N, C-alpha and C positions, 0 to 999 in steps of 0.2 A: 691186528692183521689186513694188510690192505691188500695184499699179492698172496698166492700160490706160489710164483711162481722167480727168477727174476730174469730180469729182461736186458742184464748185462750177458753178449758174444763170447762164449772160451772157445774151444779147441776143436771139440766135439762137435756145434754146427756154425761152424765160419765156411765151411765150404758153401752148407746150403743155404744162405744168407747174401754167396758172394756173390752163387745162380743167382737165387731168387730177386739181384738188384741191376742184374743184368739179364733180368728173365725178357723185359717189351725186345729188346735190341736182340734177343739167341733166337722168341721168336718170328725175327723178319731175317732168317738168314733161309723160310724155305724150306727145315728139313724135312722129311715124307715125315706124318703121324706115325708114322707104325717099324721108326727107325731105332735098332735099339742103342744105346750107352753106354759105355764104361770110361766109369768117375776115380779121377786120382788127383788127391786122396781124399776121401769120405772114409770117415769112421760112423757115421749112423747108417743104419739097417737102410735106408734109401733115401730121402731125405734128398741131397739131389736131386734126387731121380724124380720122389715130386711134383718141385717147383719143373720141373725142367717137361714133369706131362707125360713121361716117358718110360720104357722097360729098358732093363740090361742089371749091370750090375753095379760091383762098387770096387775098388782099392782100396780098402784101409789107412795104411800109411803111406808114405810117400817114395821111404826107402824099398816096399815090397812093390815101386814100379821096374818090369825091365823092360825089352824089347819081345822078348818074349813072351814074355806076359798078357801082351798088347797082340802078337800072334796067337795067342791060343784062345782069344777072348772072342778077339775075328772070325778065326777057326768056327766057333760056335756061333757065331750068326754079331756082334757087333761090326756097327759101323761108325761108329762117333764117337770117339775118344775128348773128356771133357777135360782134363790139367790145370787145378788151382797148384801154378808152382809161381807164387810167391816171388820165390828167389832167383827165378832161374834157373835149381839144377837140372834139371831132365833137360837131355841131349833130347829133342825130336822128332831132327831132323831126319832120321829114318822111321819117321811115325804113319806118316799116311799128310795133307793136306790142310795145310793151314790155313779156317777159315774167320776166323775168329781167335781178335786177341785184343786183350783190357784189362787194366788192373791186376795184371798176372793169371785171365782167366782164359785159356788158350779153346777152344775146337778145333777138335784134328779127323776132315774124310779119310778114315781105317781103312 
């Protein structure tokens, strides 16, 4: 046995890996170090947040994403929403200002 794990991305690691691939561009957005993120979807406990080096929350399933959910997290401190919506299923027009949009990764100032 040469390796202990499978190197193939799966649905659990997909959002985190996409964030990691965009991190140099995301870092150039000059988002404050103390900004809190809401990430959707991210089925890991904190994978995307780890790559972002930010505190915050995640929504496990894109089907659980609703405007009311974003408003709830905004009210308890979320500053930005990171959406990995590769199929453009989410209408984010009422959420805030899109500050990054590339390859299905959107960052929205809420």
